[in-house]
KEKE-3310 file (N, C-alpha, C; in steps of 0.2 Angstrom, whole numbers, plus 5000, padded with zeros to 4 digits):
npx = (5101:5085:5075:5062:5050:5050:5051:5038:5024:5014:5000:5000:4998:4999:5001:5001:5005:4999:4994:4988:4987:4986:4994:5005:4998:4994:5007:5012:5007:5015:5024:5015:5011:5023:5025:5014:5016:5027:5023:5009:5001:5000:4990:4985:4984:4979:4982:4973:4967:4949:4946:4954:4952:4947:4958:4964:4953:4947:4959:4968:4980:4977:4970:4962:4955:4959:4953:4962:4964:4966:4958:4953:4966:4970:4960:4963:4975:4990:5005:5016:5020:5021:5027:5024:5021:5026:5024:5020:5008:5006:5017:5014:5003:5009:5018:5009:5003:5004:5010:5022:5033:5039:5041:5050:5056:5073:5076:5065:5055:5054:5060:5065:5054:5053:5057:5062:5072:5073:5085:5091:5084:5093:5104:5098:5095:5107:5112:5118:5109:5095:5080:5064:5048:5040:5050:5056:5046:5045:5058:5058:5051:5060:5070:5064:5064:5058:5062:5074:5068:5062:5053:5036:5023:5012:4996:4978:4961:4946:4929:4919:4920:4918:4905:4905:4899:4908:4926:4938:4948:4956:4958:4966:4968:4972:4982:4991:4998:5001:5013:5014:5005:5000:4994:4976:4970:4979:4978:4965:4967:4974:4964:4955:4963:4965:4952:4950:4962:4965:4953:4946:4935:4936:4938:4936:4942:4939:4941:4927:4928:4935:4939:4933:4929:4936:4934:4922:4910:4916:4916:4913:4918:4915:4920:4917:4915:4930:4930:4922:4930:4941:4935:4932:4945:4950:4944:4949:4958:4969:4979:4980:4989:4994:5008:5001:4989:4979:4986:4995:4986:4981:4992:4994:4983:4987:4985:4991:5001:5003:5012:5014:5027:5032:5041:5044:5054:5054:5061:5058:5044:5039:5029:5026:5032:5024:5018:5023:5025:5034:5035:5045:5049:5064:5063:5051:5033:5026:5033:5030:5026:5010:5012:5023:5017:5006:5013:5019:5008:5004:5015:5014:5002:5004:5013:5006:4996:5004:5009:4997:4994:5004:5001:4989:4992)
npy = (5048:5047:5057:5057:5062:5076:5078:5076:5083:5097:5092:5079:5061:5048:5032:5021:5005:4994:4980:4972:4966:4971:4978:4981:4990:5000:5005:5010:5023:5034:5036:5040:5052:5060:5061:5068:5080:5085:5087:5093:5095:5084:5070:5057:5040:5024:5007:4994:4980:4976:4973:4980:4994:5003:5007:5018:5026:5043:5048:5063:5062:5054:5053:5045:5028:5013:4998:4982:4980:4980:4988:4998:5004:5008:5018:5027:5032:5033:5043:5039:5024:5016:5002:4995:4983:4971:4957:4944:4947:4961:4966:4962:4971:4983:4982:4982:4994:5005:5016:5030:5030:5016:5010:5001:4991:4985:4972:4965:4952:4949:4961:4966:4972:4985:5002:5011:5005:5003:5005:4996:5000:5003:5008:5020:5027:5028:5020:5006:4996:4987:4991:4999:4994:5006:5015:5008:5009:5023:5026:5023:5034:5044:5040:5043:5056:5064:5075:5070:5068:5069:5054:5053:5049:5035:5036:5036:5039:5043:5043:5043:5041:5027:5027:5023:5018:5020:5024:5015:5000:4992:4975:4964:4948:4939:4933:4931:4919:4905:4905:4918:4922:4925:4916:4914:4913:4920:4933:4935:4936:4947:4956:4956:4962:4975:4980:4980:4986:4997:5003:5003:4998:4982:4979:4966:4962:4954:4944:4938:4924:4921:4913:4918:4913:4912:4924:4926:4936:4948:4963:4960:4962:4956:4952:4965:4978:4985:4999:5002:4996:5004:5016:5011:5008:5021:5028:5022:5021:5014:5001:4983:4970:4956:4956:4962:4968:4976:4982:4990:4999:5005:5012:5021:5029:5036:5030:5024:5009:4992:4979:4962:4952:4938:4928:4938:4953:4967:4979:4980:4978:4985:4996:5012:5027:5031:5031:5018:5000:4986:4969:4955:4939:4929:4916:4914:4917:4909:4909:4920:4929:4934:4944:4952:4958:4965:4974:4981:4987:4995:5004:5011:5017:5025:5034:5040:5046:5055:5063:5069:5076:5086:5093:5098:5107)
npz = (4913:4905:4905:4901:4906:4906:4893:4888:4880:4885:4894:4891:4890:4903:4907:4920:4924:4936:4941:4951:4968:4984:4994:4985:4976:4985:4989:4977:4976:4982:4971:4961:4967:4967:4953:4948:4956:4950:4937:4935:4925:4917:4911:4920:4921:4929:4927:4932:4940:4943:4956:4964:4962:4971:4978:4971:4969:4971:4972:4969:4961:4951:4936:4928:4930:4923:4916:4914:4900:4882:4874:4883:4886:4873:4870:4880:4875:4878:4880:4886:4894:4909:4917:4932:4937:4931:4928:4915:4909:4911:4904:4891:4889:4889:4878:4868:4868:4860:4864:4863:4872:4881:4897:4909:4922:4920:4925:4925:4918:4900:4897:4885:4878:4882:4877:4885:4896:4914:4926:4941:4957:4967:4960:4954:4965:4971:4982:4989:4996:5004:4997:5000:4995:4991:4989:4978:4968:4967:4962:4949:4944:4947:4938:4926:4925:4935:4948:4960:4976:4993:4997:4998:5010:5007:5000:5003:4999:5006:5004:5014:5031:5042:5054:5071:5087:5097:5101:5091:5088:5074:5069:5059:5056:5047:5033:5017:5016:5026:5034:5036:5045:5061:5076:5077:5089:5097:5092:5096:5110:5111:5106:5117:5127:5121:5122:5136:5142:5133:5131:5119:5106:5099:5082:5071:5055:5039:5024:5013:5013:5024:5040:5054:5066:5078:5084:5090:5099:5097:5088:5071:5054:5039:5022:5017:5004:4997:4997:5008:5018:5018:5023:5036:5041:5041:5051:5063:5079:5081:5073:5071:5064:5053:5041:5028:5015:5022:5032:5025:5019:5031:5036:5025:5027:5038:5050:5066:5067:5072:5066:5062:5057:5047:5036:5027:5023:5034:5030:5016:5016:5026:5037:5029:5032:5044:5060:5070:5075:5074:5074:5072:5074:5076:5074:5068:5067:5075:5087:5093:5107:5116:5125:5120:5109:5114:5122:5112:5107:5118:5119:5106:5107:5118:5113:5103:5110:5117:5107:5102:5113:5113:5101:5104:5114)
capx = (5094:5082:5071:5056:5044:5051:5050:5031:5020:5009:4994:5002:4995:5004:4997:5005:5002:5000:4988:4985:4990:4983:5000:5009:4995:4995:5013:5013:5004:5020:5027:5011:5011:5029:5024:5009:5018:5032:5020:5002:4997:4999:4984:4988:4979:4982:4979:4972:4961:4943:4946:4959:4951:4946:4964:4965:4948:4947:4966:4969:4985:4975:4964:4958:4957:4958:4953:4967:4962:4969:4953:4954:4972:4970:4956:4966:4980:4995:5011:5021:5017:5026:5025:5026:5019:5032:5022:5020:5002:5007:5022:5010:4999:5014:5021:5004:4999:5005:5014:5029:5038:5037:5046:5049:5063:5076:5077:5058:5054:5052:5062:5066:5049:5053:5062:5065:5073:5075:5090:5090:5082:5099:5108:5095:5095:5114:5113:5118:5105:5088:5075:5057:5043:5038:5056:5057:5042:5047:5064:5056:5049:5066:5074:5061:5065:5055:5067:5074:5066:5059:5047:5030:5019:5007:4989:4972:4956:4940:4923:4915:4922:4912:4904:4904:4897:4914:4932:4939:4954:4955:4962:4966:4971:4973:4987:4991:5001:5001:5019:5014:4999:5000:4988:4970:4969:4983:4975:4959:4969:4975:4958:4952:4968:4963:4946:4951:4967:4965:4946:4944:4931:4940:4934:4940:4940:4942:4937:4921:4929:4939:4936:4933:4926:4940:4933:4915:4909:4919:4913:4917:4916:4918:4918:4915:4919:4936:4929:4920:4936:4945:4931:4933:4952:4952:4942:4952:4963:4975:4978:4985:4988:4999:5010:4996:4986:4976:4991:4998:4980:4980:4998:4992:4978:4989:4983:4996:5000:5007:5012:5018:5030:5034:5047:5045:5058:5051:5064:5055:5037:5036:5024:5029:5031:5019:5020:5022:5029:5035:5038:5047:5053:5069:5061:5044:5027:5023:5037:5029:5021:5005:5015:5027:5012:5002:5018:5020:5002:5004:5020:5012:4996:5007:5017:5001:4993:5009:5009:4991:4994:5008:4998:4983:4994)
capy = (5047:5049:5062:5057:5066:5083:5078:5075:5089:5099:5088:5072:5056:5043:5026:5017:4998:4991:4976:4969:4965:4977:4982:4985:4996:5006:5008:5014:5030:5039:5037:5044:5059:5063:5062:5073:5086:5088:5089:5093:5096:5077:5066:5051:5034:5018:5001:4990:4975:4979:4972:4985:5000:5008:5010:5024:5031:5049:5051:5068:5061:5049:5056:5039:5021:5009:4990:4980:4978:4984:4993:5004:5008:5012:5023:5032:5034:5036:5044:5035:5019:5014:4996:4994:4977:4966:4951:4944:4950:4968:4967:4962:4977:4989:4981:4983:5000:5010:5022:5031:5028:5011:5010:4996:4989:4980:4966:4962:4947:4952:4968:4969:4975:4992:5006:5014:5001:5006:5001:4994:5006:5005:5012:5026:5030:5029:5017:4999:4993:4985:4997:4998:4994:5012:5018:5005:5012:5030:5027:5023:5041:5048:5039:5046:5063:5068:5077:5066:5072:5064:5050:5054:5043:5032:5040:5034:5044:5040:5047:5043:5037:5023:5029:5018:5021:5022:5024:5007:4998:4987:4970:4960:4942:4935:4934:4928:4913:4902:4907:4926:4923:4924:4912:4918:4914:4925:4939:4936:4938:4955:4960:4957:4967:4981:4982:4980:4991:5004:5006:5003:4993:4979:4977:4962:4962:4948:4943:4934:4917:4920:4910:4923:4910:4913:4931:4927:4941:4954:4966:4957:4964:4951:4953:4971:4981:4988:5006:5002:4994:5011:5020:5008:5009:5028:5030:5018:5024:5010:4995:4977:4964:4953:4959:4961:4974:4981:4986:4996:5004:5009:5016:5026:5033:5039:5026:5020:5002:4987:4974:4956:4949:4931:4928:4944:4958:4974:4984:4980:4978:4988:5002:5017:5034:5031:5029:5010:4996:4980:4963:4949:4934:4926:4909:4914:4920:4904:4910:4927:4929:4939:4950:4956:4962:4970:4979:4986:4991:5000:5009:5015:5021:5030:5039:5044:5051:5061:5068:5072:5081:5091:5096:5102:5112)
capz = (4913:4898:4907:4897:4909:4904:4885:4886:4879:4890:4894:4888:4894:4906:4910:4925:4925:4942:4940:4957:4975:4988:4996:4980:4974:4990:4989:4971:4977:4982:4965:4958:4970:4964:4946:4948:4959:4946:4931:4936:4918:4914:4913:4923:4922:4932:4924:4938:4940:4946:4963:4968:4960:4976:4981:4968:4968:4975:4972:4964:4957:4946:4932:4926:4932:4917:4917:4911:4893:4877:4872:4887:4885:4867:4870:4883:4870:4882:4877:4890:4898:4914:4920:4939:4939:4930:4925:4908:4906:4911:4898:4884:4888:4888:4872:4863:4870:4855:4867:4861:4877:4885:4902:4914:4925:4915:4928:4924:4912:4894:4897:4878:4876:4884:4874:4891:4902:4920:4930:4948:4961:4970:4955:4953:4972:4973:4988:4989:5002:5003:4996:5002:4989:4989:4985:4971:4963:4966:4959:4942:4942:4947:4932:4920:4925:4941:4952:4966:4983:4998:4995:5003:5012:5003:5001:5001:5000:5008:5003:5020:5036:5045:5060:5076:5093:5102:5097:5090:5085:5069:5069:5053:5058:5041:5028:5011:5017:5033:5037:5037:5049:5068:5078:5078:5096:5100:5090:5101:5117:5110:5106:5124:5130:5118:5125:5143:5143:5130:5131:5112:5103:5094:5076:5067:5048:5035:5017:5013:5014:5030:5046:5060:5072:5085:5087:5092:5104:5095:5081:5065:5047:5034:5015:5015:4999:4998:4999:5015:5022:5018:5028:5043:5043:5042:5058:5068:5083:5080:5068:5073:5060:5050:5035:5023:5012:5026:5036:5021:5019:5037:5036:5020:5030:5044:5057:5069:5066:5074:5061:5063:5051:5047:5033:5023:5026:5035:5026:5010:5016:5032:5036:5026:5034:5048:5067:5069:5079:5070:5077:5068:5078:5072:5073:5065:5071:5081:5093:5096:5113:5116:5129:5115:5105:5119:5124:5106:5106:5123:5117:5101:5110:5123:5109:5099:5115:5119:5101:5102:5118:5111:5096:5107:5119)
cpx = (5090:5078:5065:5051:5044:5051:5043:5028:5016:5002:4994:4999:5000:5000:5002:5001:5004:4994:4984:4990:4989:4989:5004:5005:4995:5001:5016:5011:5009:5023:5022:5010:5017:5028:5020:5012:5023:5028:5012:4998:4996:4993:4986:4983:4983:4978:4979:4966:4955:4943:4950:4957:4950:4952:4966:4959:4948:4954:4967:4975:4983:4969:4959:4960:4954:4958:4959:4966:4965:4964:4953:4960:4973:4966:4959:4972:4986:5001:5017:5017:5023:5023:5028:5024:5024:5030:5022:5014:5003:5012:5019:5006:5004:5016:5015:5000:4999:5008:5020:5034:5035:5042:5044:5056:5066:5077:5070:5059:5052:5054:5064:5060:5049:5058:5065:5066:5076:5080:5087:5088:5089:5103:5105:5096:5103:5116:5113:5115:5098:5084:5068:5053:5041:5044:5057:5052:5044:5054:5063:5055:5055:5070:5071:5061:5062:5061:5068:5073:5064:5053:5042:5027:5014:5000:4983:4967:4949:4934:4919:4918:4916:4911:4902:4902:4902:4920:4934:4946:4952:4960:4961:4971:4973:4980:4987:4994:5001:5007:5019:5008:5001:4994:4982:4969:4973:4980:4969:4961:4971:4969:4955:4957:4966:4957:4947:4956:4967:4958:4943:4940:4936:4936:4938:4937:4943:4938:4931:4922:4933:4936:4938:4930:4929:4938:4925:4915:4912:4915:4917:4914:4919:4915:4915:4919:4925:4935:4926:4925:4940:4941:4932:4940:4953:4949:4945:4957:4969:4974:4983:4983:4994:5002:5005:4993:4983:4981:4994:4992:4980:4986:4997:4987:4980:4988:4989:4995:5005:5007:5017:5021:5033:5041:5049:5050:5055:5054:5061:5048:5034:5032:5028:5027:5025:5021:5018:5027:5029:5038:5039:5052:5058:5066:5053:5039:5025:5027:5035:5024:5016:5008:5019:5022:5008:5007:5019:5014:5002:5009:5018:5006:4999:5010:5012:4998:4998:5009:5003:4991:4998:5005:4992:4986:4995)
cpy = (5050:5055:5063:5061:5073:5084:5078:5082:5090:5095:5081:5067:5050:5038:5022:5010:4995:4986:4974:4969:4972:4981:4985:4991:5002:5009:5011:5021:5035:5041:5042:5051:5063:5065:5068:5080:5089:5091:5088:5093:5089:5074:5059:5045:5028:5012:4996:4985:4978:4979:4977:4992:5005:5010:5017:5029:5037:5052:5056:5067:5056:5052:5051:5033:5017:5001:4988:4976:4982:4990:4999:5008:5011:5018:5029:5036:5037:5038:5040:5030:5016:5007:4995:4987:4971:4959:4950:4947:4958:4970:4967:4968:4983:4988:4983:4990:5006:5017:5023:5029:5022:5009:5004:4994:4984:4973:4962:4957:4951:4960:4971:4972:4983:4996:5011:5009:5005:5002:4999:5000:5008:5010:5019:5030:5032:5026:5010:4996:4990:4991:4995:4998:5001:5016:5015:5008:5020:5031:5027:5030:5045:5047:5042:5053:5067:5069:5073:5070:5066:5061:5051:5048:5041:5036:5036:5039:5041:5045:5048:5038:5033:5025:5023:5021:5024:5021:5016:5006:4992:4982:4966:4954:4938:4937:4930:4921:4911:4905:4915:4927:4921:4920:4916:4919:4919:4932:4941:4938:4945:4959:4961:4962:4974:4984:4984:4986:4998:5007:5007:4997:4989:4976:4973:4961:4956:4948:4939:4927:4916:4917:4915:4920:4911:4920:4932:4931:4947:4957:4963:4960:4960:4952:4959:4974:4985:4996:5007:5000:5001:5015:5018:5010:5017:5031:5027:5022:5020:5003:4989:4972:4961:4957:4957:4968:4979:4985:4992:5001:5008:5014:5022:5031:5037:5036:5023:5013:4998:4981:4969:4953:4942:4931:4934:4949:4965:4979:4985:4981:4982:4994:5008:5024:5035:5029:5022:5007:4989:4975:4957:4944:4931:4919:4908:4916:4915:4906:4917:4927:4935:4945:4954:4961:4967:4976:4984:4990:4997:5006:5014:5019:5026:5036:5043:5049:5057:5066:5072:5078:5087:5096:5101:5108:5119)
cpz = (4907:4899:4902:4899:4906:4896:4883:4885:4885:4889:4891:4893:4896:4909:4914:4926:4932:4944:4946:4963:4979:4991:4991:4977:4978:4989:4982:4971:4978:4976:4961:4960:4967:4957:4945:4951:4954:4939:4932:4930:4915:4916:4914:4924:4925:4929:4930:4937:4944:4954:4967:4965:4965:4979:4978:4967:4973:4975:4967:4960:4951:4943:4930:4929:4926:4919:4913:4904:4888:4875:4876:4887:4879:4867:4874:4879:4874:4877:4880:4894:4903:4918:4927:4942:4938:4927:4918:4905:4906:4905:4892:4883:4886:4881:4866:4864:4865:4858:4864:4865:4881:4890:4907:4917:4921:4918:4927:4918:4906:4894:4890:4875:4877:4880:4879:4897:4908:4924:4937:4952:4965:4966:4955:4960:4974:4980:4987:4995:5000:5002:4998:4995:4987:4986:4979:4966:4961:4962:4951:4940:4942:4940:4926:4920:4931:4945:4959:4972:4988:4996:5000:5005:5007:5004:4998:5003:5001:5007:5009:5025:5039:5052:5065:5083:5098:5098:5097:5087:5079:5069:5063:5054:5053:5037:5022:5011:5024:5037:5039:5042:5057:5070:5079:5085:5100:5098:5095:5108:5116:5110:5113:5128:5127:5121:5132:5145:5140:5129:5124:5111:5099:5088:5072:5060:5044:5028:5018:5015:5020:5036:5052:5066:5079:5088:5089:5099:5103:5089:5076:5058:5042:5027:5013:5009:5001:5000:5006:5020:5023:5023:5035:5045:5045:5048:5064:5072:5082:5076:5071:5067:5057:5044:5030:5020:5017:5030:5032:5020:5025:5038:5031:5023:5036:5051:5060:5069:5069:5069:5063:5057:5052:5042:5029:5027:5027:5031:5019:5010:5022:5032:5034:5029:5039:5055:5068:5074:5075:5074:5072:5071:5073:5070:5070:5069:5076:5087:5096:5101:5113:5119:5124:5111:5109:5121:5118:5105:5112:5121:5111:5103:5114:5118:5105:5104:5117:5113:5101:5107:5116:5106:5099:5112:5116)
residu = (MET:PRO:GLU:VAL:VAL:ASP:ARG:LEU:ALA:ARG:GLY:ALA:ARG:VAL:ALA:VAL:VAL:ARG:LEU:ARG:SER:LEU:GLY:ASP:CYS:VAL:LEU:SER:THR:PRO:ALA:LEU:ARG:LEU:LEU:LYS:ALA:HIS:ARG:PRO:ASP:LEU:ARG:VAL:ALA:VAL:VAL:VAL:GLU:PRO:ALA:TRP:ARG:ALA:VAL:TYR:GLU:GLY:ASN:PRO:ASP:VAL:ASP:GLU:ILE:LEU:ASP:PRO:GLY:LEU:SER:ALA:LEU:TRP:LYS:PHE:ALA:PRO:ASP:LEU:VAL:LEU:ASN:LEU:HIS:GLY:GLY:ALA:ARG:SER:ALA:ARG:LEU:VAL:ALA:ALA:SER:ARG:ALA:ARG:TRP:ARG:ALA:GLY:PHE:ALA:HIS:TYR:ARG:ASN:ALA:TRP:LEU:TYR:ASN:VAL:PRO:ILE:PRO:ARG:ALA:GLN:GLU:ILE:LEU:GLY:GLU:GLU:ARG:VAL:VAL:HIS:THR:ALA:GLU:HIS:ALA:ALA:SER:ALA:MET:PHE:TYR:LEU:GLY:VAL:PRO:VAL:THR:GLU:ILE:PRO:ARG:ALA:ARG:LEU:PHE:VAL:SER:ARG:LYS:VAL:GLU:ARG:PRO:ARG:PRO:TYR:ALA:VAL:ILE:HIS:PRO:LEU:ALA:SER:ALA:PRO:GLU:LYS:ALA:TRP:ALA:ALA:GLU:ARG:PHE:ALA:ASP:CYS:ALA:ARG:TRP:ILE:GLU:ARG:GLU:LEU:GLY:LEU:GLU:ALA:VAL:VAL:ILE:GLY:ALA:ALA:GLY:ASP:ASP:LEU:SER:ALA:PHE:GLU:GLY:PHE:SER:ARG:VAL:LYS:GLY:ALA:PRO:LEU:GLU:GLU:VAL:LYS:GLY:LEU:LEU:ALA:GLY:ALA:GLU:ILE:PHE:LEU:GLY:ASN:ASP:SER:GLY:PRO:ALA:HIS:MET:SER:ALA:ALA:LEU:GLY:VAL:PRO:VAL:VAL:VAL:LEU:PHE:GLY:PRO:MET:ASP:PRO:ALA:ILE:TRP:GLY:PRO:TRP:ARG:VAL:ASP:SER:GLU:VAL:ARG:ARG:PRO:GLU:LYS:GLY:LEU:ARG:GLU:LEU:PRO:VAL:GLU:GLN:VAL:THR:GLU:ALA:LEU:ALA:MET:LEU:ARG:ALA:ARG:THR:ALA:ALA:GLN:ALA:GLY:ARG:HIS:SER:ALA)
# end
């Protein structure tokens, strides 16, 4: 291993490029925690598109948040740039960064631009198995010289939790692709079950352009800024949703989650280090009955209640 991290001078600057995608951004935070825990003297910046800045805001492992342009990167003047994104745009940023060390996974496109090519995560971790996205990002830090240790939970930080009149659950019934989304009507059935059986208010969230008409009669939060969504999720008793960014946010905030998977592999994208229930029908989400999801909610709620009772005893 090159052990670049230990060769950096005290107070050196490290830029981590993670341009976009909510879940990917959230799952990069364990790697940042590992880096900062090993070298708290380093000044660490994350290069990310403005839409996802709130993922990193308030995080003590991040000293600066940079827009994805060369002027911001040059002004920061990194000694090491690590590409955790992998696309052509991020590769160009790394190549033009003027950093002494330019690191990225060797299986990325344009890998010839890196003078510190990083091998496969399996090789770094010494295990030939499917690795989680959080493990993949953390393995880059291990290769660069951060001591191999347990990979922590993802972390989000909230300036203010959203206050609601009574305890609530958050439901996110949308996804980035149709095959990743359970039917809205079945989510509505679960919302009714949550209010009736768990005694929680069901709060349904979506982006500005999402159709939440199936949830008339429930509390709906649509098009809220990401910082506000963080605050809402942080105060939830439980989260229910498809495999999507808000599920990763909830897990990072320590909220128990029930996540429904379509084609994606939970071993790669499942909830990371949080109490959770995952359902992934073999024939796709259309085959998933409401009863299996409410059963998962009941099991998770019972576990968290039992844990809370042990802690208060």
